[in-house]
N, C-alpha and C positions, 0 to 999 in steps of 0.2 A: 504494500500500500504506500503510495507516494504522499509526502507531506504537502498539504495544500499551501499555495503561495499566499502569504499575508503581506500586504503593502507595508513597507517600513521594517519588516522583520530582520532584514540584513543589517540595517542600521542599529537596531536594538541589540542584535548579537554582537556587533562590533563594539557597542558601548559597554556591554557587560564584560567582554574580553579585555577592554581597556581598563576597566575598574579592577578586574582581577590581577592584571599585570602590574598596576600601580600598587595594589595591596601587597603584592609579593615583595615589593621594594620599599615598604614602609620601614622606618619613618623618613628615609632619605629622599624618596621620590624618584621620578624618571624624567629624562629629557625627551623632547619631541622626537628627535632623530631615533632614539632607542625605541620609543613607543611605535613610531611608524614602521620600523623594522620588525618589531614583535608582532604587529597586527598585519603585516604584509600590505601596507597601504602607502600611497604616495604621501609625501609630507603635507601638501596643501589639504588633502582629504582628511588626514589624521588631525591636522590643526583645526579644521572646521568641527570635527567631532568633539575634540577636547574643549573648544570654545563653547559648544552647546552644553556640555556637561558642567562647565564652570558657571554658566549663566543660571543653571538650576541648583547650584550649591553642592553638586556632587564632587567637584574637584576645586582645588585652589592651586595657584602658581606662584612660586617664590620668585620675587623680582630679581634677587641677586643671583641665585643658582640657576634660575629659569627651569626648575624642575616642577613637575606636577605631583601633587599629593592628594589624598582623599579629603573631601570637603565636609562641612558641618552636617549637610543633609544625610550623608552616609551614617553618621553617628545617631542622628535622630531616627532614621529608619531602623537602625540596629536596636535602639531602645524600644521602639514600638514592637519589635519581634521578640523581645526577651521572654515573653510568656511561652514562646515555642520551646525553649530549652530550660525554662525555670531557673534562671540565673540565681535568683534569691534562694531557691530551695537547694541548688547545688552547692552554694557557698555557705549555707547556714551551719553545717557541722564544723567547717573550718573556722568560721567566726566564733562559734561556741568554744572550740578548743583554744583559740587565740585569747579570748577573754579569760578563760580559765588559767592559762599559763601566765598571762601578764597581770591578772587581777583587775585590769582596766577595761574600759568600754571599747569594743571593736565595731567598726562600721564598714559598710560596702556602699560605694558611690558609683554612679554611672553618669555619663554626659548626656545632656539634652540641649542641643544648640549651644548657647553661651553659658549654660548653667550646669552645676553639678547637683544631682538629685540623690538624696539618701534613700537607698533601696532596702537596707537592712541594718540593724544594730543589735548587739548583745552586750549586756552589762556584766562586768566582772564581779569579783568578791571583795575587792578592796573597800574598806568602810566608807571612804569618801569618794563618791562617784561624780562624774561631770554632769552638768545639766544636760538633759537628753535632747539631742537634735531629732525632731520628729521624723519618723519614716515617711517618705514622700515629700519632705520639704526640699526646697531648691534655693541655691545661692549662686552668685556669679562664680564662674570658674576661677580658681585661685584663692578664694576666700578661706575655704576649708582645706585641710591637708589632702583630702581626696580630690578636690577640685584642682589643687595645685599640682598634684601628681599627674592628673590628666592634662592640665595646661602645659606642663613641662615636656610632654611627649609630642606636642604640635610643632610644626615647622615655624620658622621665624615669622613668615608672612601671616600664618594663622594666629600666632600669639599676638602680633601687632593688631590684627583685625579684631580679635576677641577683646583685647584691652580697650580698644577704641569703642567697641560696642557696649562694654559694661562700665566704662569710666564714671558715668553719671550716677551709678548705683552703689559706688564703693564707699562713699564718705560715712555711711552709717555703720561701717564695720571698723571700729576703732580709728576713725579718721583716715582710713586707708585711701590711697590714690593710685592711679595707673602706674606711675613711675615706681612707687614702692613695690607694687605687685610685680612689675617687670623684674625688679631686683630679686625678689623671692623666687621667681621663676628661673632666673639665671642661676641662682644658688642651687636650686633643686636639680637642674640639669648637670651642674658641676659635681654635686655630691652624690647623685644617683638615688636620692630619696627626697621627699617633700617634708618640710617642717615649717609650721607656722603657729604663732601663739597670739592669743587675745584678740582674734579677729572674728571668726565665725561665731564664737560664744565667748563673752567676757570672762577672763580668768582661766581659760582653758587652752592647753597646748596639745598639738597632735602631730603624729608622724605618719606618712603614708607612702605606698608604693603602687605603681600601675599594675593591672592585670592585662596581659597581652594575649591576643589570639595567635593562631598558628602562623599567621602572616606577619606577626610583629606589631599589629595595630593595638593600641591601648583601648580596651573595651570597658574597663571598669577600674576601680581603685579600692584598695583595702587599707584601713587606717586603725590606729590605736590612739585614744585620747585620754588625757588625765588633767588634773589641776596643774597650773603653772608651777606651783611649789613642788609637786611630785615629778613632773616631766622635766627634770634637769638634764644636762648634757650626759651625765653618767647613765641616767635612766634611758635616754634615747639609744645609747650604744648597747644597752642590754636588750631593748625591744627589737632593734633592727634585725638581728638574726632570726628571731621568732616571726617577724613580719615577712621576711624573705622566704622562710620555709612555707608560710601560709600562702604567699603569692604563687610559689612554685606548685604547691598542691592543688590550688584552684585551677591553674593553667593546665595541669595534667588531667584534672576532672573534666574540664571543658573539651579537651582534645579527645576524650573517650566518647 
């Protein structure tokens, strides 16, 4: 039986192939010449396809490197489909184990556009717990440790675009501004983990790591939060190995 011809089907197929190819090279991105070669298209044709995907928010292009990376709409679509693989249910046992081992509150965050959304939280056994960030609440990317971990995984162009988009909403978070948030993001990229204090919730510090898909794309973030007095530098060093183990475990579960 032959497949019926659907107008535009070839373009859709090419667009999906382009997204897959770019995802395979996350977070660095892909140049037009390499994409055209990978798609077996002439460069003008590939360029028109990529421009269309950019206009819909599926791709972004770094002005300096001229590389294409996945855009914000991809993350929003991913968030909409999380019920298909029950990200919260998959991660719950890992969050519970992390909260038990640290004694502090563990969180799972996902990205939705320019925001980080709290998908799950588990409180630990330490007598003084942090004020609870409600499940389902959202804050601008970078304000929480989870949002900062996700922000730090974006390309420079996406970081700049995101900071510009959320700048007007930042002042309520400990008088945070876009320039300070940019510095936090740069520090997270250099250190390999996100740490931020007294922003998302007054008097609370948190450390976080991204959860990556098989293609290397950051699809979620896992964090541990405690009071500022408890979450000192020594405590951060104690928590990081446990947080890394949890991130690796979740990644393995998702790949199954």
